[in-house]
mmCIF file as Biopython writes it, N, C-alpha, C and O atoms, coordinates in Angstrom:
data_model
#
loop_
_atom_site.group_PDB
_atom_site.id
_atom_site.type_symbol
_atom_site.label_atom_id
_atom_site.label_alt_id
_atom_site.label_comp_id
_atom_site.label_asym_id
_atom_site.label_entity_id
_atom_site.label_seq_id
_atom_site.pdbx_PDB_ins_code
_atom_site.Cartn_x
_atom_site.Cartn_y
_atom_site.Cartn_z
_atom_site.occupancy
_atom_site.B_iso_or_equiv
_atom_site.auth_seq_id
_atom_site.auth_asym_id
_atom_site.pdbx_PDB_model_num
ATOM 1   N N  . MET A ? 1  ? 22.071  15.526 -11.996 1.0 0.0 1  A 1 
ATOM 2   C CA . MET A ? 1  ? 22.478  15.516 -10.600 1.0 0.0 1  A 1 
ATOM 3   C C  . MET A ? 1  ? 22.432  14.082 -10.085 1.0 0.0 1  A 1 
ATOM 4   O O  . MET A ? 1  ? 21.396  13.425 -10.180 1.0 0.0 1  A 1 
ATOM 5   N N  . LEU A ? 2  ? 23.508  13.607 -9.559  1.0 0.0 2  A 1 
ATOM 6   C CA . LEU A ? 2  ? 23.580  12.278 -9.048  1.0 0.0 2  A 1 
ATOM 7   C C  . LEU A ? 2  ? 23.279  12.277 -7.553  1.0 0.0 2  A 1 
ATOM 8   O O  . LEU A ? 2  ? 23.449  13.283 -6.864  1.0 0.0 2  A 1 
ATOM 9   N N  . GLY A ? 3  ? 22.835  11.136 -7.080  1.0 0.0 3  A 1 
ATOM 10  C CA . GLY A ? 3  ? 22.571  11.009 -5.644  1.0 0.0 3  A 1 
ATOM 11  C C  . GLY A ? 3  ? 21.107  10.868 -5.345  1.0 0.0 3  A 1 
ATOM 12  O O  . GLY A ? 3  ? 20.279  10.709 -6.242  1.0 0.0 3  A 1 
ATOM 13  N N  . LYS A ? 4  ? 20.801  10.928 -4.074  1.0 0.0 4  A 1 
ATOM 14  C CA . LYS A ? 4  ? 19.441  10.759 -3.612  1.0 0.0 4  A 1 
ATOM 15  C C  . LYS A ? 4  ? 18.590  12.017 -3.906  1.0 0.0 4  A 1 
ATOM 16  O O  . LYS A ? 4  ? 19.029  13.140 -3.657  1.0 0.0 4  A 1 
ATOM 17  N N  . ILE A ? 5  ? 17.401  11.817 -4.425  1.0 0.0 5  A 1 
ATOM 18  C CA . ILE A ? 5  ? 16.465  12.904 -4.701  1.0 0.0 5  A 1 
ATOM 19  C C  . ILE A ? 5  ? 15.790  13.350 -3.398  1.0 0.0 5  A 1 
ATOM 20  O O  . ILE A ? 5  ? 15.234  12.533 -2.664  1.0 0.0 5  A 1 
ATOM 21  N N  . LYS A ? 6  ? 15.848  14.643 -3.128  1.0 0.0 6  A 1 
ATOM 22  C CA . LYS A ? 6  ? 15.292  15.134 -1.885  1.0 0.0 6  A 1 
ATOM 23  C C  . LYS A ? 6  ? 13.818  15.566 -2.172  1.0 0.0 6  A 1 
ATOM 24  O O  . LYS A ? 6  ? 13.573  16.423 -3.021  1.0 0.0 6  A 1 
ATOM 25  N N  . ASN A ? 7  ? 12.888  14.978 -1.475  1.0 0.0 7  A 1 
ATOM 26  C CA . ASN A ? 7  ? 11.471  15.214 -1.627  1.0 0.0 7  A 1 
ATOM 27  C C  . ASN A ? 7  ? 11.007  16.047 -0.429  1.0 0.0 7  A 1 
ATOM 28  O O  . ASN A ? 7  ? 10.890  15.530 0.683   1.0 0.0 7  A 1 
ATOM 29  N N  . GLN A ? 8  ? 10.744  17.332 -0.658  1.0 0.0 8  A 1 
ATOM 30  C CA . GLN A ? 8  ? 10.393  18.250 0.462   1.0 0.0 8  A 1 
ATOM 31  C C  . GLN A ? 8  ? 8.913   18.530 0.412   1.0 0.0 8  A 1 
ATOM 32  O O  . GLN A ? 8  ? 8.358   18.811 -0.651  1.0 0.0 8  A 1 
ATOM 33  N N  . HIS A ? 9  ? 8.264   18.454 1.577   1.0 0.0 9  A 1 
ATOM 34  C CA . HIS A ? 9  ? 6.839   18.651 1.711   1.0 0.0 9  A 1 
ATOM 35  C C  . HIS A ? 9  ? 6.461   20.124 1.960   1.0 0.0 9  A 1 
ATOM 36  O O  . HIS A ? 9  ? 7.023   20.772 2.843   1.0 0.0 9  A 1 
ATOM 37  N N  . TYR A ? 10 ? 5.511   20.639 1.178   1.0 0.0 10 A 1 
ATOM 38  C CA . TYR A ? 10 ? 4.991   21.963 1.425   1.0 0.0 10 A 1 
ATOM 39  C C  . TYR A ? 10 ? 3.849   21.932 2.403   1.0 0.0 10 A 1 
ATOM 40  O O  . TYR A ? 10 ? 3.496   22.961 2.979   1.0 0.0 10 A 1 
ATOM 41  N N  . ILE A ? 11 ? 3.254   20.751 2.605   1.0 0.0 11 A 1 
ATOM 42  C CA . ILE A ? 11 ? 2.341   20.478 3.714   1.0 0.0 11 A 1 
ATOM 43  C C  . ILE A ? 11 ? 3.040   19.377 4.516   1.0 0.0 11 A 1 
ATOM 44  O O  . ILE A ? 11 ? 3.203   18.271 4.002   1.0 0.0 11 A 1 
ATOM 45  N N  . PRO A ? 12 ? 3.452   19.639 5.739   1.0 0.0 12 A 1 
ATOM 46  C CA . PRO A ? 12 ? 4.174   18.608 6.530   1.0 0.0 12 A 1 
ATOM 47  C C  . PRO A ? 12 ? 3.370   17.313 6.663   1.0 0.0 12 A 1 
ATOM 48  O O  . PRO A ? 12 ? 2.145   17.312 6.783   1.0 0.0 12 A 1 
ATOM 49  N N  . GLN A ? 13 ? 4.108   16.240 6.637   1.0 0.0 13 A 1 
ATOM 50  C CA . GLN A ? 13 ? 3.482   14.913 6.714   1.0 0.0 13 A 1 
ATOM 51  C C  . GLN A ? 13 ? 2.693   14.712 8.019   1.0 0.0 13 A 1 
ATOM 52  O O  . GLN A ? 13 ? 1.733   13.943 8.070   1.0 0.0 13 A 1 
ATOM 53  N N  . MET A ? 14 ? 3.118   15.412 9.056   1.0 0.0 14 A 1 
ATOM 54  C CA . MET A ? 14 ? 2.379   15.291 10.350  1.0 0.0 14 A 1 
ATOM 55  C C  . MET A ? 14 ? 0.949   15.828 10.201  1.0 0.0 14 A 1 
ATOM 56  O O  . MET A ? 14 ? 0.039   15.344 10.875  1.0 0.0 14 A 1 
ATOM 57  N N  . TYR A ? 15 ? 0.745   16.807 9.341   1.0 0.0 15 A 1 
ATOM 58  C CA . TYR A ? 15 ? -0.632  17.298 9.099   1.0 0.0 15 A 1 
ATOM 59  C C  . TYR A ? 15 ? -1.398  16.324 8.237   1.0 0.0 15 A 1 
ATOM 60  O O  . TYR A ? 15 ? -2.598  16.145 8.447   1.0 0.0 15 A 1 
ATOM 61  N N  . LEU A ? 16 ? -0.768  15.700 7.294   1.0 0.0 16 A 1 
ATOM 62  C CA . LEU A ? 16 ? -1.420  14.735 6.442   1.0 0.0 16 A 1 
ATOM 63  C C  . LEU A ? 16 ? -1.809  13.450 7.244   1.0 0.0 16 A 1 
ATOM 64  O O  . LEU A ? 16 ? -2.809  12.796 6.950   1.0 0.0 16 A 1 
ATOM 65  N N  . ASN A ? 17 ? -1.002  13.132 8.235   1.0 0.0 17 A 1 
ATOM 66  C CA . ASN A ? 17 ? -1.276  11.924 9.021   1.0 0.0 17 A 1 
ATOM 67  C C  . ASN A ? 17 ? -2.591  11.983 9.782   1.0 0.0 17 A 1 
ATOM 68  O O  . ASN A ? 17 ? -3.100  10.939 10.188  1.0 0.0 17 A 1 
ATOM 69  N N  . VAL A ? 18 ? -3.164  13.175 9.991   1.0 0.0 18 A 1 
ATOM 70  C CA . VAL A ? 18 ? -4.443  13.315 10.660  1.0 0.0 18 A 1 
ATOM 71  C C  . VAL A ? 18 ? -5.549  12.656 9.796   1.0 0.0 18 A 1 
ATOM 72  O O  . VAL A ? 18 ? -6.562  12.198 10.324  1.0 0.0 18 A 1 
ATOM 73  N N  . PHE A ? 19 ? -5.336  12.617 8.451   1.0 0.0 19 A 1 
ATOM 74  C CA . PHE A ? 19 ? -6.352  12.113 7.560   1.0 0.0 19 A 1 
ATOM 75  C C  . PHE A ? 19 ? -6.114  10.636 7.141   1.0 0.0 19 A 1 
ATOM 76  O O  . PHE A ? 19 ? -6.820  10.103 6.285   1.0 0.0 19 A 1 
ATOM 77  N N  . ILE A ? 20 ? -5.129  10.010 7.750   1.0 0.0 20 A 1 
ATOM 78  C CA . ILE A ? 20 ? -4.812  8.643  7.418   1.0 0.0 20 A 1 
ATOM 79  C C  . ILE A ? 20 ? -5.893  7.696  7.976   1.0 0.0 20 A 1 
ATOM 80  O O  . ILE A ? 20 ? -6.320  7.803  9.126   1.0 0.0 20 A 1 
ATOM 81  N N  . GLU A ? 21 ? -6.298  6.793  7.128   1.0 0.0 21 A 1 
ATOM 82  C CA . GLU A ? 21 ? -7.333  5.824  7.512   1.0 0.0 21 A 1 
ATOM 83  C C  . GLU A ? 21 ? -6.658  4.547  8.012   1.0 0.0 21 A 1 
ATOM 84  O O  . GLU A ? 21 ? -5.744  4.632  8.833   1.0 0.0 21 A 1 
ATOM 85  N N  . CYS A ? 22 ? -7.064  3.401  7.561   1.0 0.0 22 A 1 
ATOM 86  C CA . CYS A ? 22 ? -6.507  2.145  7.985   1.0 0.0 22 A 1 
ATOM 87  C C  . CYS A ? 22 ? -5.180  1.878  7.268   1.0 0.0 22 A 1 
ATOM 88  O O  . CYS A ? 22 ? -4.982  2.328  6.140   1.0 0.0 22 A 1 
ATOM 89  N N  . GLU A ? 23 ? -4.295  1.164  7.906   1.0 0.0 23 A 1 
ATOM 90  C CA . GLU A ? 23 ? -3.036  0.715  7.349   1.0 0.0 23 A 1 
ATOM 91  C C  . GLU A ? 23 ? -2.139  1.860  6.845   1.0 0.0 23 A 1 
ATOM 92  O O  . GLU A ? 23 ? -1.400  1.695  5.875   1.0 0.0 23 A 1 
ATOM 93  N N  . ASN A ? 24 ? -2.213  3.033  7.522   1.0 0.0 24 A 1 
ATOM 94  C CA . ASN A ? 24 ? -1.394  4.214  7.173   1.0 0.0 24 A 1 
ATOM 95  C C  . ASN A ? 24 ? -1.541  4.660  5.711   1.0 0.0 24 A 1 
ATOM 96  O O  . ASN A ? 24 ? -0.548  4.986  5.061   1.0 0.0 24 A 1 
ATOM 97  N N  . LYS A ? 25 ? -2.757  4.675  5.203   1.0 0.0 25 A 1 
ATOM 98  C CA . LYS A ? 25 ? -2.999  5.052  3.818   1.0 0.0 25 A 1 
ATOM 99  C C  . LYS A ? 25 ? -4.029  6.210  3.740   1.0 0.0 25 A 1 
ATOM 100 O O  . LYS A ? 25 ? -4.973  6.275  4.527   1.0 0.0 25 A 1 
ATOM 101 N N  . LEU A ? 26 ? -3.814  7.104  2.780   1.0 0.0 26 A 1 
ATOM 102 C CA . LEU A ? 26 ? -4.718  8.202  2.525   1.0 0.0 26 A 1 
ATOM 103 C C  . LEU A ? 26 ? -5.650  7.945  1.359   1.0 0.0 26 A 1 
ATOM 104 O O  . LEU A ? 26 ? -5.358  7.139  0.476   1.0 0.0 26 A 1 
ATOM 105 N N  . THR A ? 27 ? -6.756  8.631  1.368   1.0 0.0 27 A 1 
ATOM 106 C CA . THR A ? 27 ? -7.621  8.689  0.188   1.0 0.0 27 A 1 
ATOM 107 C C  . THR A ? 27 ? -7.443  10.077 -0.382  1.0 0.0 27 A 1 
ATOM 108 O O  . THR A ? 27 ? -7.645  11.075 0.308   1.0 0.0 27 A 1 
ATOM 109 N N  . VAL A ? 28 ? -7.054  10.136 -1.674  1.0 0.0 28 A 1 
ATOM 110 C CA . VAL A ? 28 ? -6.692  11.413 -2.308  1.0 0.0 28 A 1 
ATOM 111 C C  . VAL A ? 28 ? -7.599  11.682 -3.531  1.0 0.0 28 A 1 
ATOM 112 O O  . VAL A ? 28 ? -7.899  10.774 -4.307  1.0 0.0 28 A 1 
ATOM 113 N N  . TRP A ? 29 ? -8.014  12.917 -3.678  1.0 0.0 29 A 1 
ATOM 114 C CA . TRP A ? 29 ? -8.790  13.324 -4.854  1.0 0.0 29 A 1 
ATOM 115 C C  . TRP A ? 29 ? -7.860  14.035 -5.792  1.0 0.0 29 A 1 
ATOM 116 O O  . TRP A ? 29 ? -7.262  15.046 -5.425  1.0 0.0 29 A 1 
ATOM 117 N N  . ASN A ? 30 ? -7.722  13.520 -7.015  1.0 0.0 30 A 1 
ATOM 118 C CA . ASN A ? 30 ? -6.967  14.196 -8.047  1.0 0.0 30 A 1 
ATOM 119 C C  . ASN A ? 30 ? -7.879  15.122 -8.769  1.0 0.0 30 A 1 
ATOM 120 O O  . ASN A ? 30 ? -8.700  14.681 -9.574  1.0 0.0 30 A 1 
ATOM 121 N N  . MET A ? 31 ? -7.760  16.432 -8.502  1.0 0.0 31 A 1 
ATOM 122 C CA . MET A ? 31 ? -8.672  17.395 -9.065  1.0 0.0 31 A 1 
ATOM 123 C C  . MET A ? 31 ? -8.575  17.539 -10.582 1.0 0.0 31 A 1 
ATOM 124 O O  . MET A ? 31 ? -9.586  17.728 -11.259 1.0 0.0 31 A 1 
ATOM 125 N N  . SER A ? 32 ? -7.352  17.449 -11.112 1.0 0.0 32 A 1 
ATOM 126 C CA . SER A ? 32 ? -7.158  17.655 -12.563 1.0 0.0 32 A 1 
ATOM 127 C C  . SER A ? 32 ? -7.821  16.524 -13.385 1.0 0.0 32 A 1 
ATOM 128 O O  . SER A ? 32 ? -8.317  16.773 -14.484 1.0 0.0 32 A 1 
ATOM 129 N N  . LYS A ? 33 ? -7.828  15.256 -12.844 1.0 0.0 33 A 1 
ATOM 130 C CA . LYS A ? 33 ? -8.408  14.143 -13.533 1.0 0.0 33 A 1 
ATOM 131 C C  . LYS A ? 33 ? -9.768  13.765 -12.999 1.0 0.0 33 A 1 
ATOM 132 O O  . LYS A ? 33 ? -10.459 12.922 -13.571 1.0 0.0 33 A 1 
ATOM 133 N N  . ASP A ? 34 ? -10.163 14.408 -11.872 1.0 0.0 34 A 1 
ATOM 134 C CA . ASP A ? 34 ? -11.446 14.148 -11.209 1.0 0.0 34 A 1 
ATOM 135 C C  . ASP A ? 34 ? -11.606 12.640 -10.884 1.0 0.0 34 A 1 
ATOM 136 O O  . ASP A ? 34 ? -12.621 12.011 -11.184 1.0 0.0 34 A 1 
ATOM 137 N N  . ILE A ? 35 ? -10.559 12.115 -10.266 1.0 0.0 35 A 1 
ATOM 138 C CA . ILE A ? 35 ? -10.636 10.706 -9.792  1.0 0.0 35 A 1 
ATOM 139 C C  . ILE A ? 35 ? -10.182 10.623 -8.349  1.0 0.0 35 A 1 
ATOM 140 O O  . ILE A ? 35 ? -9.416  11.466 -7.882  1.0 0.0 35 A 1 
ATOM 141 N N  . ILE A ? 36 ? -10.652 9.611  -7.646  1.0 0.0 36 A 1 
ATOM 142 C CA . ILE A ? 36 ? -10.302 9.369  -6.240  1.0 0.0 36 A 1 
ATOM 143 C C  . ILE A ? 36 ? -9.339  8.213  -6.160  1.0 0.0 36 A 1 
ATOM 144 O O  . ILE A ? 36 ? -9.625  7.128  -6.667  1.0 0.0 36 A 1 
ATOM 145 N N  . LEU A ? 37 ? -8.185  8.431  -5.520  1.0 0.0 37 A 1 
ATOM 146 C CA . LEU A ? 37 ? -7.172  7.433  -5.380  1.0 0.0 37 A 1 
ATOM 147 C C  . LEU A ? 37 ? -7.126  6.971  -3.937  1.0 0.0 37 A 1 
ATOM 148 O O  . LEU A ? 37 ? -6.881  7.767  -3.030  1.0 0.0 37 A 1 
ATOM 149 N N  . GLN A ? 38 ? -7.364  5.679  -3.722  1.0 0.0 38 A 1 
ATOM 150 C CA . GLN A ? 38 ? -7.359  5.156  -2.374  1.0 0.0 38 A 1 
ATOM 151 C C  . GLN A ? 38 ? -6.056  4.394  -2.073  1.0 0.0 38 A 1 
ATOM 152 O O  . GLN A ? 38 ? -5.393  3.899  -2.985  1.0 0.0 38 A 1 
ATOM 153 N N  . GLY A ? 39 ? -5.721  4.313  -0.845  1.0 0.0 39 A 1 
ATOM 154 C CA . GLY A ? 39 ? -4.553  3.568  -0.430  1.0 0.0 39 A 1 
ATOM 155 C C  . GLY A ? 39 ? -3.228  4.214  -0.780  1.0 0.0 39 A 1 
ATOM 156 O O  . GLY A ? 39 ? -2.269  3.513  -1.101  1.0 0.0 39 A 1 
ATOM 157 N N  . GLN A ? 40 ? -3.154  5.507  -0.726  1.0 0.0 40 A 1 
ATOM 158 C CA . GLN A ? 40 ? -1.945  6.273  -1.065  1.0 0.0 40 A 1 
ATOM 159 C C  . GLN A ? 40 ? -1.142  6.612  0.197   1.0 0.0 40 A 1 
ATOM 160 O O  . GLN A ? 40 ? -1.693  6.766  1.287   1.0 0.0 40 A 1 
ATOM 161 N N  . SER A ? 41 ? 0.162   6.720  0.011   1.0 0.0 41 A 1 
ATOM 162 C CA . SER A ? 41 ? 1.054   7.066  1.138   1.0 0.0 41 A 1 
ATOM 163 C C  . SER A ? 41 ? 1.197   8.603  1.228   1.0 0.0 41 A 1 
ATOM 164 O O  . SER A ? 41 ? 1.308   9.292  0.214   1.0 0.0 41 A 1 
ATOM 165 N N  . ALA A ? 42 ? 1.190   9.115  2.481   1.0 0.0 42 A 1 
ATOM 166 C CA . ALA A ? 42 ? 1.362   10.549 2.729   1.0 0.0 42 A 1 
ATOM 167 C C  . ALA A ? 42 ? 2.732   11.016 2.207   1.0 0.0 42 A 1 
ATOM 168 O O  . ALA A ? 42 ? 2.903   12.189 1.875   1.0 0.0 42 A 1 
ATOM 169 N N  . ARG A ? 43 ? 3.663   10.134 2.140   1.0 0.0 43 A 1 
ATOM 170 C CA . ARG A ? 43 ? 5.028   10.472 1.665   1.0 0.0 43 A 1 
ATOM 171 C C  . ARG A ? 43 ? 4.989   10.894 0.169   1.0 0.0 43 A 1 
ATOM 172 O O  . ARG A ? 43 ? 5.894   11.604 -0.270  1.0 0.0 43 A 1 
ATOM 173 N N  . ASN A ? 44 ? 4.020   10.500 -0.587  1.0 0.0 44 A 1 
ATOM 174 C CA . ASN A ? 44 ? 3.945   10.825 -2.017  1.0 0.0 44 A 1 
ATOM 175 C C  . ASN A ? 44 ? 3.156   12.033 -2.367  1.0 0.0 44 A 1 
ATOM 176 O O  . ASN A ? 44 ? 3.082   12.384 -3.544  1.0 0.0 44 A 1 
ATOM 177 N N  . TYR A ? 45 ? 2.536   12.718 -1.377  1.0 0.0 45 A 1 
ATOM 178 C CA . TYR A ? 45 ? 1.642   13.825 -1.657  1.0 0.0 45 A 1 
ATOM 179 C C  . TYR A ? 45 ? 2.082   15.092 -0.946  1.0 0.0 45 A 1 
ATOM 180 O O  . TYR A ? 45 ? 2.756   15.054 0.083   1.0 0.0 45 A 1 
ATOM 181 N N  . ALA A ? 46 ? 1.671   16.237 -1.537  1.0 0.0 46 A 1 
ATOM 182 C CA . ALA A ? 46 ? 1.980   17.563 -0.957  1.0 0.0 46 A 1 
ATOM 183 C C  . ALA A ? 46 ? 3.488   17.762 -0.847  1.0 0.0 46 A 1 
ATOM 184 O O  . ALA A ? 46 ? 3.980   18.272 0.160   1.0 0.0 46 A 1 
ATOM 185 N N  . SER A ? 47 ? 4.219   17.357 -1.889  1.0 0.0 47 A 1 
ATOM 186 C CA . SER A ? 47 ? 5.641   17.510 -1.863  1.0 0.0 47 A 1 
ATOM 187 C C  . SER A ? 47 ? 6.177   17.849 -3.228  1.0 0.0 47 A 1 
ATOM 188 O O  . SER A ? 47 ? 5.536   17.582 -4.245  1.0 0.0 47 A 1 
ATOM 189 N N  . ILE A ? 48 ? 7.358   18.441 -3.249  1.0 0.0 48 A 1 
ATOM 190 C CA . ILE A ? 48 ? 8.054   18.805 -4.505  1.0 0.0 48 A 1 
ATOM 191 C C  . ILE A ? 48 ? 9.508   18.443 -4.333  1.0 0.0 48 A 1 
ATOM 192 O O  . ILE A ? 48 ? 10.056  18.571 -3.238  1.0 0.0 48 A 1 
ATOM 193 N N  . LYS A ? 49 ? 10.163  17.976 -5.437  1.0 0.0 49 A 1 
ATOM 194 C CA . LYS A ? 49 ? 11.543  17.699 -5.359  1.0 0.0 49 A 1 
ATOM 195 C C  . LYS A ? 49 ? 12.318  19.031 -5.251  1.0 0.0 49 A 1 
ATOM 196 O O  . LYS A ? 49 ? 12.095  19.947 -6.043  1.0 0.0 49 A 1 
ATOM 197 N N  . TYR A ? 50 ? 13.205  19.124 -4.291  1.0 0.0 50 A 1 
ATOM 198 C CA . TYR A ? 50 ? 14.075  20.266 -4.033  1.0 0.0 50 A 1 
ATOM 199 C C  . TYR A ? 50 ? 13.271  21.579 -4.016  1.0 0.0 50 A 1 
ATOM 200 O O  . TYR A ? 50 ? 13.555  22.496 -4.786  1.0 0.0 50 A 1 
ATOM 201 N N  . LEU A ? 51 ? 12.272  21.655 -3.136  1.0 0.0 51 A 1 
ATOM 202 C CA . LEU A ? 51 ? 11.442  22.863 -2.953  1.0 0.0 51 A 1 
ATOM 203 C C  . LEU A ? 51 ? 12.243  24.011 -2.505  1.0 0.0 51 A 1 
ATOM 204 O O  . LEU A ? 51 ? 11.703  25.100 -2.304  1.0 0.0 51 A 1 
#
């Protein structure tokens, strides 16, 4: 499929924005790898392509 990939959020970004710290970045816990990722964008989390 050609064109722009649609990234749809199953948790709206406005809900994720409540947890944003400094510089519009989230701290995320990756449960499967048991690591903490700091400085992540809400745009990249809680979403699936073409949900």
